PyMOL Python script that loads the backbone (N, CA, C, O; Angstrom):
from pymol import cmd

cmd.read_pdbstr("""\
ATOM      1  N   MET A   1      75.019  74.907  93.269  1.00  0.00           N
ATOM      2  CA  MET A   1      73.947  75.955  93.224  1.00  0.00           C
ATOM      3  C   MET A   1      73.544  76.350  94.587  1.00  0.00           C
ATOM      4  O   MET A   1      73.250  75.618  95.532  1.00  0.00           O
ATOM      5  N   PRO A   2      73.587  77.770  94.512  1.00  0.00           N
ATOM      6  CA  PRO A   2      73.298  78.520  95.978  1.00  0.00           C
ATOM      7  C   PRO A   2      71.963  78.259  96.316  1.00  0.00           C
ATOM      8  O   PRO A   2      71.132  78.092  95.424  1.00  0.00           O
ATOM      9  N   HIS A   3      71.642  78.201  97.584  1.00  0.00           N
ATOM     10  CA  HIS A   3      70.257  78.101  98.119  1.00  0.00           C
ATOM     11  C   HIS A   3      69.703  79.191  98.090  1.00  0.00           C
ATOM     12  O   HIS A   3      70.329  80.188  98.448  1.00  0.00           O
ATOM     13  N   ILE A   4      68.433  79.274  97.670  1.00  0.00           N
ATOM     14  CA  ILE A   4      67.618  80.314  97.275  1.00  0.00           C
ATOM     15  C   ILE A   4      66.220  80.239  98.189  1.00  0.00           C
ATOM     16  O   ILE A   4      65.413  79.325  98.022  1.00  0.00           O
ATOM     17  N   ARG A   5      66.061  81.099  98.987  1.00  0.00           N
ATOM     18  CA  ARG A   5      65.006  81.047  99.930  1.00  0.00           C
ATOM     19  C   ARG A   5      63.683  81.354  99.348  1.00  0.00           C
ATOM     20  O   ARG A   5      63.599  82.543  99.039  1.00  0.00           O
ATOM     21  N   PRO A   6      62.617  80.655  99.098  1.00  0.00           N
ATOM     22  CA  PRO A   6      61.161  80.863  98.654  1.00  0.00           C
ATOM     23  C   PRO A   6      60.723  81.804  99.320  1.00  0.00           C
ATOM     24  O   PRO A   6      60.576  81.698 100.538  1.00  0.00           O
ATOM     25  N   LEU A   7      60.389  83.064  98.554  1.00  0.00           N
ATOM     26  CA  LEU A   7      59.692  84.269  99.142  1.00  0.00           C
ATOM     27  C   LEU A   7      58.302  84.319  98.894  1.00  0.00           C
ATOM     28  O   LEU A   7      57.983  83.870  97.793  1.00  0.00           O
ATOM     29  N   PRO A   8      57.445  84.710  99.559  1.00  0.00           N
ATOM     30  CA  PRO A   8      56.019  84.652  99.369  1.00  0.00           C
ATOM     31  C   PRO A   8      55.748  85.985  98.341  1.00  0.00           C
ATOM     32  O   PRO A   8      56.194  87.128  98.437  1.00  0.00           O
ATOM     33  N   ARG A   9      54.844  85.390  97.323  1.00  0.00           N
ATOM     34  CA  ARG A   9      54.646  86.193  96.194  1.00  0.00           C
ATOM     35  C   ARG A   9      53.423  87.509  96.675  1.00  0.00           C
ATOM     36  O   ARG A   9      52.325  87.365  97.213  1.00  0.00           O
ATOM     37  N   LEU A  10      54.026  88.590  96.299  1.00  0.00           N
ATOM     38  CA  LEU A  10      53.286  89.818  96.533  1.00  0.00           C
ATOM     39  C   LEU A  10      52.275  89.816  95.486  1.00  0.00           C
ATOM     40  O   LEU A  10      52.494  89.409  94.345  1.00  0.00           O
ATOM     41  N   SER A  11      51.192  90.266  95.887  1.00  0.00           N
ATOM     42  CA  SER A  11      50.006  90.796  94.645  1.00  0.00           C
ATOM     43  C   SER A  11      50.153  92.146  94.449  1.00  0.00           C
ATOM     44  O   SER A  11      50.753  92.916  95.200  1.00  0.00           O
ATOM     45  N   VAL A  12      49.548  92.437  93.342  1.00  0.00           N
ATOM     46  CA  VAL A  12      49.674  93.695  92.696  1.00  0.00           C
ATOM     47  C   VAL A  12      49.029  94.893  93.457  1.00  0.00           C
ATOM     48  O   VAL A  12      47.897  94.534  93.781  1.00  0.00           O
ATOM     49  N   ASP A  13      49.238  95.984  93.817  1.00  0.00           N
ATOM     50  CA  ASP A  13      48.649  96.800  94.625  1.00  0.00           C
ATOM     51  C   ASP A  13      48.836  96.546  96.230  1.00  0.00           C
ATOM     52  O   ASP A  13      48.177  97.189  97.047  1.00  0.00           O
ATOM     53  N   GLN A  14      49.531  95.824  96.507  1.00  0.00           N
ATOM     54  CA  GLN A  14      50.157  95.502  98.074  1.00  0.00           C
ATOM     55  C   GLN A  14      50.911  96.854  98.155  1.00  0.00           C
ATOM     56  O   GLN A  14      51.365  97.430  97.166  1.00  0.00           O
ATOM     57  N   GLN A  15      51.011  97.354  99.569  1.00  0.00           N
ATOM     58  CA  GLN A  15      51.752  98.320 100.045  1.00  0.00           C
ATOM     59  C   GLN A  15      53.031  97.658 100.485  1.00  0.00           C
ATOM     60  O   GLN A  15      52.828  96.616 101.108  1.00  0.00           O
ATOM     61  N   VAL A  16      54.242  97.973 100.332  1.00  0.00           N
ATOM     62  CA  VAL A  16      55.651  97.399 100.819  1.00  0.00           C
ATOM     63  C   VAL A  16      56.470  98.720 101.202  1.00  0.00           C
ATOM     64  O   VAL A  16      56.458  99.847 100.708  1.00  0.00           O
ATOM     65  N   HIS A  17      57.226  98.129 102.324  1.00  0.00           N
ATOM     66  CA  HIS A  17      58.545  99.026 102.324  1.00  0.00           C
ATOM     67  C   HIS A  17      59.713  98.612 101.628  1.00  0.00           C
ATOM     68  O   HIS A  17      59.971  97.419 101.465  1.00  0.00           O
ATOM     69  N   ILE A  18      60.464  99.574 101.192  1.00  0.00           N
ATOM     70  CA  ILE A  18      61.726  99.491 100.190  1.00  0.00           C
ATOM     71  C   ILE A  18      62.864  99.875 100.900  1.00  0.00           C
ATOM     72  O   ILE A  18      62.870 100.984 101.434  1.00  0.00           O
ATOM     73  N   GLN A  19      63.961  99.033 101.003  1.00  0.00           N
ATOM     74  CA  GLN A  19      65.167  99.458 101.565  1.00  0.00           C
ATOM     75  C   GLN A  19      66.102 100.377 100.830  1.00  0.00           C
ATOM     76  O   GLN A  19      66.434 100.089  99.680  1.00  0.00           O
ATOM     77  N   ASP A  20      66.514 101.377 101.372  1.00  0.00           N
ATOM     78  CA  ASP A  20      67.470 102.252 100.592  1.00  0.00           C
ATOM     79  C   ASP A  20      68.853 101.722 100.448  1.00  0.00           C
ATOM     80  O   ASP A  20      69.483 101.558 101.493  1.00  0.00           O
ATOM     81  N   PRO A  21      69.389 101.448  99.387  1.00  0.00           N
ATOM     82  CA  PRO A  21      70.495 100.719  99.107  1.00  0.00           C
ATOM     83  C   PRO A  21      71.964 101.431  99.715  1.00  0.00           C
ATOM     84  O   PRO A  21      73.005 100.840 100.001  1.00  0.00           O
ATOM     85  N   THR A  22      71.696 102.740  99.795  1.00  0.00           N
ATOM     86  CA  THR A  22      72.924 103.597 100.549  1.00  0.00           C
ATOM     87  C   THR A  22      72.748 103.598 102.229  1.00  0.00           C
ATOM     88  O   THR A  22      73.719 103.362 102.947  1.00  0.00           O
ATOM     89  N   SER A  23      71.685 103.829 102.668  1.00  0.00           N
ATOM     90  CA  SER A  23      71.568 103.992 104.127  1.00  0.00           C
ATOM     91  C   SER A  23      71.053 102.740 104.750  1.00  0.00           C
ATOM     92  O   SER A  23      71.233 102.632 105.963  1.00  0.00           O
ATOM     93  N   ARG A  24      70.494 101.858 104.176  1.00  0.00           N
ATOM     94  CA  ARG A  24      69.986 100.317 104.312  1.00  0.00           C
ATOM     95  C   ARG A  24      68.742 100.529 105.554  1.00  0.00           C
ATOM     96  O   ARG A  24      68.424  99.714 106.419  1.00  0.00           O
ATOM     97  N   CYS A  25      68.283 101.647 105.356  1.00  0.00           N
ATOM     98  CA  CYS A  25      66.953 102.020 106.051  1.00  0.00           C
ATOM     99  C   CYS A  25      65.717 101.729 105.127  1.00  0.00           C
ATOM    100  O   CYS A  25      65.614 101.961 103.922  1.00  0.00           O
ATOM    101  N   TRP A  26      64.868 101.206 105.920  1.00  0.00           N
ATOM    102  CA  TRP A  26      63.645 100.833 105.152  1.00  0.00           C
ATOM    103  C   TRP A  26      62.611 102.185 105.397  1.00  0.00           C
ATOM    104  O   TRP A  26      61.742 102.253 106.267  1.00  0.00           O
ATOM    105  N   ASP A  27      62.948 103.235 104.388  1.00  0.00           N
ATOM    106  CA  ASP A  27      62.372 104.522 104.705  1.00  0.00           C
ATOM    107  C   ASP A  27      61.333 104.761 103.515  1.00  0.00           C
ATOM    108  O   ASP A  27      60.590 105.736 103.628  1.00  0.00           O
ATOM    109  N   LYS A  28      61.236 104.060 102.536  1.00  0.00           N
ATOM    110  CA  LYS A  28      60.315 104.292 101.213  1.00  0.00           C
ATOM    111  C   LYS A  28      59.133 103.287 101.421  1.00  0.00           C
ATOM    112  O   LYS A  28      59.250 102.166 101.915  1.00  0.00           O
ATOM    113  N   VAL A  29      57.952 103.870 100.960  1.00  0.00           N
ATOM    114  CA  VAL A  29      56.996 103.121 100.839  1.00  0.00           C
ATOM    115  C   VAL A  29      56.368 103.379  99.725  1.00  0.00           C
ATOM    116  O   VAL A  29      56.115 104.500  99.284  1.00  0.00           O
ATOM    117  N   GLY A  30      55.989 101.889  99.036  1.00  0.00           N
ATOM    118  CA  GLY A  30      55.523 102.013  97.765  1.00  0.00           C
ATOM    119  C   GLY A  30      54.388 100.981  97.521  1.00  0.00           C
ATOM    120  O   GLY A  30      53.888 100.263  98.387  1.00  0.00           O
ATOM    121  N   VAL A  31      54.061 101.020  96.198  1.00  0.00           N
ATOM    122  CA  VAL A  31      52.866  99.996  95.813  1.00  0.00           C
ATOM    123  C   VAL A  31      53.405  98.923  94.753  1.00  0.00           C
ATOM    124  O   VAL A  31      54.119  99.401  93.872  1.00  0.00           O
ATOM    125  N   VAL A  32      53.185  97.631  94.711  1.00  0.00           N
ATOM    126  CA  VAL A  32      53.601  96.639  94.085  1.00  0.00           C
ATOM    127  C   VAL A  32      52.813  96.886  92.551  1.00  0.00           C
ATOM    128  O   VAL A  32      51.583  96.905  92.577  1.00  0.00           O
ATOM    129  N   MET A  33      53.362  97.035  91.510  1.00  0.00           N
ATOM    130  CA  MET A  33      52.861  97.140  90.163  1.00  0.00           C
ATOM    131  C   MET A  33      52.779  95.975  89.231  1.00  0.00           C
ATOM    132  O   MET A  33      51.865  95.748  88.437  1.00  0.00           O
ATOM    133  N   GLY A  34      53.957  95.203  89.452  1.00  0.00           N
ATOM    134  CA  GLY A  34      54.257  94.075  88.574  1.00  0.00           C
ATOM    135  C   GLY A  34      55.483  93.452  88.862  1.00  0.00           C
ATOM    136  O   GLY A  34      56.171  93.752  89.837  1.00  0.00           O
ATOM    137  N   TYR A  35      55.749  92.657  88.096  1.00  0.00           N
ATOM    138  CA  TYR A  35      56.923  91.460  88.324  1.00  0.00           C
ATOM    139  C   TYR A  35      57.762  91.417  87.029  1.00  0.00           C
ATOM    140  O   TYR A  35      57.224  91.457  85.923  1.00  0.00           O
ATOM    141  N   GLY A  36      59.168  91.329  87.211  1.00  0.00           N
ATOM    142  CA  GLY A  36      60.152  91.011  86.104  1.00  0.00           C
ATOM    143  C   GLY A  36      60.136  89.506  85.856  1.00  0.00           C
ATOM    144  O   GLY A  36      59.265  88.745  86.277  1.00  0.00           O
ATOM    145  N   ARG A  37      61.160  89.177  85.151  1.00  0.00           N
ATOM    146  CA  ARG A  37      61.367  87.940  84.726  1.00  0.00           C
ATOM    147  C   ARG A  37      61.819  87.141  85.934  1.00  0.00           C
ATOM    148  O   ARG A  37      61.242  86.061  86.062  1.00  0.00           O
ATOM    149  N   THR A  38      62.678  87.428  86.793  1.00  0.00           N
ATOM    150  CA  THR A  38      63.190  86.834  87.769  1.00  0.00           C
ATOM    151  C   THR A  38      62.733  87.451  89.313  1.00  0.00           C
ATOM    152  O   THR A  38      61.511  87.513  89.448  1.00  0.00           O
ATOM    153  N   ARG A  39      63.323  87.790  90.174  1.00  0.00           N
ATOM    154  CA  ARG A  39      63.255  88.144  91.420  1.00  0.00           C
ATOM    155  C   ARG A  39      62.921  89.645  91.734  1.00  0.00           C
ATOM    156  O   ARG A  39      62.814  90.148  92.853  1.00  0.00           O
ATOM    157  N   ASP A  40      62.774  90.272  90.478  1.00  0.00           N
ATOM    158  CA  ASP A  40      62.564  91.832  90.674  1.00  0.00           C
ATOM    159  C   ASP A  40      61.046  92.250  90.544  1.00  0.00           C
ATOM    160  O   ASP A  40      60.166  91.723  89.862  1.00  0.00           O
ATOM    161  N   ILE A  41      60.984  93.299  91.350  1.00  0.00           N
ATOM    162  CA  ILE A  41      59.470  93.838  91.287  1.00  0.00           C
ATOM    163  C   ILE A  41      59.380  95.393  91.020  1.00  0.00           C
ATOM    164  O   ILE A  41      60.144  96.212  91.532  1.00  0.00           O
ATOM    165  N   ASP A  42      58.352  95.691  90.155  1.00  0.00           N
ATOM    166  CA  ASP A  42      57.941  97.140  89.817  1.00  0.00           C
ATOM    167  C   ASP A  42      57.433  97.684  91.001  1.00  0.00           C
ATOM    168  O   ASP A  42      56.447  97.064  91.398  1.00  0.00           O
ATOM    169  N   ILE A  43      57.786  98.689  91.748  1.00  0.00           N
ATOM    170  CA  ILE A  43      57.206  99.416  92.909  1.00  0.00           C
ATOM    171  C   ILE A  43      56.869 100.756  92.378  1.00  0.00           C
ATOM    172  O   ILE A  43      57.678 101.208  91.569  1.00  0.00           O
ATOM    173  N   ARG A  44      56.038 101.342  92.612  1.00  0.00           N
ATOM    174  CA  ARG A  44      55.597 102.928  92.371  1.00  0.00           C
ATOM    175  C   ARG A  44      55.514 103.492  93.586  1.00  0.00           C
ATOM    176  O   ARG A  44      54.822 102.894  94.411  1.00  0.00           O
ATOM    177  N   LEU A  45      56.089 104.577  93.939  1.00  0.00           N
ATOM    178  CA  LEU A  45      56.189 105.526  94.984  1.00  0.00           C
ATOM    179  C   LEU A  45      54.949 106.366  94.937  1.00  0.00           C
ATOM    180  O   LEU A  45      54.291 106.350  93.897  1.00  0.00           O
ATOM    181  N   PRO A  46      54.585 107.050  95.881  1.00  0.00           N
ATOM    182  CA  PRO A  46      53.460 107.986  96.155  1.00  0.00           C
ATOM    183  C   PRO A  46      53.711 109.190  95.174  1.00  0.00           C
ATOM    184  O   PRO A  46      52.718 109.778  94.744  1.00  0.00           O
ATOM    185  N   ARG A  47      54.844 109.559  94.826  1.00  0.00           N
ATOM    186  CA  ARG A  47      55.005 110.859  94.239  1.00  0.00           C
ATOM    187  C   ARG A  47      55.158 110.320  92.511  1.00  0.00           C
ATOM    188  O   ARG A  47      55.372 111.169  91.646  1.00  0.00           O
ATOM    189  N   GLY A  48      55.043 109.074  92.207  1.00  0.00           N
ATOM    190  CA  GLY A  48      54.749 108.608  90.956  1.00  0.00           C
ATOM    191  C   GLY A  48      55.938 107.937  90.332  1.00  0.00           C
ATOM    192  O   GLY A  48      55.859 107.199  89.350  1.00  0.00           O
ATOM    193  N   ARG A  49      57.305 108.314  91.118  1.00  0.00           N
ATOM    194  CA  ARG A  49      58.573 107.586  90.739  1.00  0.00           C
ATOM    195  C   ARG A  49      58.300 105.803  90.720  1.00  0.00           C
ATOM    196  O   ARG A  49      57.508 105.154  91.403  1.00  0.00           O
ATOM    197  N   VAL A  50      59.194 105.372  89.761  1.00  0.00           N
ATOM    198  CA  VAL A  50      58.769 103.932  89.666  1.00  0.00           C
ATOM    199  C   VAL A  50      60.291 103.112  89.860  1.00  0.00           C
ATOM    200  O   VAL A  50      61.197 103.323  89.053  1.00  0.00           O
ATOM    201  N   TYR A  51      60.444 102.276  90.874  1.00  0.00           N
ATOM    202  CA  TYR A  51      61.562 101.639  91.174  1.00  0.00           C
ATOM    203  C   TYR A  51      61.678  99.970  90.684  1.00  0.00           C
ATOM    204  O   TYR A  51      60.658  99.323  90.922  1.00  0.00           O
ATOM    205  N   TRP A  52      62.547  99.395  90.183  1.00  0.00           N
ATOM    206  CA  TRP A  52      62.750  98.046  89.995  1.00  0.00           C
ATOM    207  C   TRP A  52      63.544  97.558  91.196  1.00  0.00           C
ATOM    208  O   TRP A  52      64.602  98.144  91.424  1.00  0.00           O
ATOM    209  N   ARG A  53      63.189  96.601  91.964  1.00  0.00           N
ATOM    210  CA  ARG A  53      63.936  96.227  93.060  1.00  0.00           C
ATOM    211  C   ARG A  53      63.916  94.756  93.143  1.00  0.00           C
ATOM    212  O   ARG A  53      62.918  94.142  92.765  1.00  0.00           O
ATOM    213  N   ASN A  54      65.005  94.119  93.636  1.00  0.00           N
ATOM    214  CA  ASN A  54      64.806  92.573  94.015  1.00  0.00           C
ATOM    215  C   ASN A  54      64.084  92.419  95.119  1.00  0.00           C
ATOM    216  O   ASN A  54      64.033  93.251  96.025  1.00  0.00           O
ATOM    217  N   CYS A  55      63.526  91.412  95.098  1.00  0.00           N
ATOM    218  CA  CYS A  55      62.526  90.910  96.342  1.00  0.00           C
ATOM    219  C   CYS A  55      63.050  91.007  97.654  1.00  0.00           C
ATOM    220  O   CYS A  55      62.433  91.278  98.684  1.00  0.00           O
ATOM    221  N   HIS A  56      64.546  90.697  97.474  1.00  0.00           N
ATOM    222  CA  HIS A  56      65.212  90.612  98.731  1.00  0.00           C
ATOM    223  C   HIS A  56      65.298  92.233  99.329  1.00  0.00           C
ATOM    224  O   HIS A  56      65.893  92.314 100.404  1.00  0.00           O
ATOM    225  N   PHE A  57      64.953  93.086  98.957  1.00  0.00           N
ATOM    226  CA  PHE A  57      65.063  94.456  99.247  1.00  0.00           C
ATOM    227  C   PHE A  57      63.587  94.917  99.612  1.00  0.00           C
ATOM    228  O   PHE A  57      63.422  96.137  99.606  1.00  0.00           O
ATOM    229  N   ILE A  58      62.693  94.276  99.870  1.00  0.00           N
ATOM    230  CA  ILE A  58      61.159  94.591  99.730  1.00  0.00           C
ATOM    231  C   ILE A  58      60.583  93.771 100.853  1.00  0.00           C
ATOM    232  O   ILE A  58      60.711  92.555 100.996  1.00  0.00           O
ATOM    233  N   ARG A  59      59.852  94.712 101.726  1.00  0.00           N
ATOM    234  CA  ARG A  59      59.121  93.774 102.817  1.00  0.00           C
ATOM    235  C   ARG A  59      57.831  94.401 102.658  1.00  0.00           C
ATOM    236  O   ARG A  59      57.674  95.559 102.269  1.00  0.00           O
ATOM    237  N   LEU A  60      56.718  93.425 103.040  1.00  0.00           N
ATOM    238  CA  LEU A  60      55.302  93.580 102.957  1.00  0.00           C
ATOM    239  C   LEU A  60      55.131  94.389 104.092  1.00  0.00           C
ATOM    240  O   LEU A  60      55.889  94.298 105.058  1.00  0.00           O
ATOM    241  N   ILE A  61      54.107  95.241 104.040  1.00  0.00           N
ATOM    242  CA  ILE A  61      53.484  96.124 105.252  1.00  0.00           C
ATOM    243  C   ILE A  61      52.390  95.300 105.874  1.00  0.00           C
ATOM    244  O   ILE A  61      51.403  95.116 105.162  1.00  0.00           O
ATOM    245  N   PRO A  62      52.391  94.819 106.967  1.00  0.00           N
ATOM    246  CA  PRO A  62      51.371  93.873 107.467  1.00  0.00           C
ATOM    247  C   PRO A  62      50.019  94.950 107.585  1.00  0.00           C
ATOM    248  O   PRO A  62      50.072  96.134 107.917  1.00  0.00           O
ATOM    249  N   SER A  63      49.033  94.308 107.279  1.00  0.00           N
ATOM    250  CA  SER A  63      47.799  95.172 107.533  1.00  0.00           C
ATOM    251  C   SER A  63      47.229  95.131 108.681  1.00  0.00           C
ATOM    252  O   SER A  63      47.304  94.059 109.282  1.00  0.00           O
ATOM    253  N   SER A  64      46.607  96.099 109.228  1.00  0.00           N
ATOM    254  CA  SER A  64      45.842  96.130 110.658  1.00  0.00           C
ATOM    255  C   SER A  64      44.469  95.301 110.282  1.00  0.00           C
ATOM    256  O   SER A  64      44.084  95.007 109.151  1.00  0.00           O
ATOM    257  N   PRO A  65      43.879  95.024 111.457  1.00  0.00           N
ATOM    258  CA  PRO A  65      42.456  94.018 111.450  1.00  0.00           C
ATOM    259  C   PRO A  65      41.686  95.078 110.856  1.00  0.00           C
ATOM    260  O   PRO A  65      41.012  94.676 109.907  1.00  0.00           O
ATOM    261  N   GLY A  66      41.568  96.345 111.120  1.00  0.00           N
ATOM    262  CA  GLY A  66      40.689  97.483 110.637  1.00  0.00           C
ATOM    263  C   GLY A  66      40.815  97.736 109.193  1.00  0.00           C
ATOM    264  O   GLY A  66      39.875  98.326 108.660  1.00  0.00           O
ATOM    265  N   ASP A  67      41.803  97.393 108.486  1.00  0.00           N
ATOM    266  CA  ASP A  67      41.814  97.537 107.119  1.00  0.00           C
ATOM    267  C   ASP A  67      40.891  96.846 106.097  1.00  0.00           C
ATOM    268  O   ASP A  67      40.639  97.322 104.990  1.00  0.00           O
ATOM    269  N   SER A  68      40.456  95.788 106.525  1.00  0.00           N
ATOM    270  CA  SER A  68      39.618  94.738 105.673  1.00  0.00           C
ATOM    271  C   SER A  68      38.182  95.373 105.748  1.00  0.00           C
ATOM    272  O   SER A  68      37.769  96.030 106.704  1.00  0.00           O
ATOM    273  N   PRO A  69      37.502  95.091 104.638  1.00  0.00           N
ATOM    274  CA  PRO A  69      36.106  95.715 104.406  1.00  0.00           C
ATOM    275  C   PRO A  69      35.153  94.551 105.250  1.00  0.00           C
ATOM    276  O   PRO A  69      33.930  94.681 105.310  1.00  0.00           O
TER     277      PRO A  69
END
""", "prot")
cmd.dss("prot")
cmd.show_as("cartoon", "prot")
cmd.util.cbc("prot")
cmd.orient("prot")
């Protein structure tokens, strides 16, 4: 059985970076909308497009200290 690294669970409405599969750049930003059955996450981009991505290709955008109320 291959080793699977446990990844932190993202909550709905968190902003994340998405890696472009062609250029491998982390150039898209979206919001977590939900989860699939395995390691895939539903992400909505600002223009309304929805992507399903494996959590390996998603990174959490760190929140700055001034963002919390």
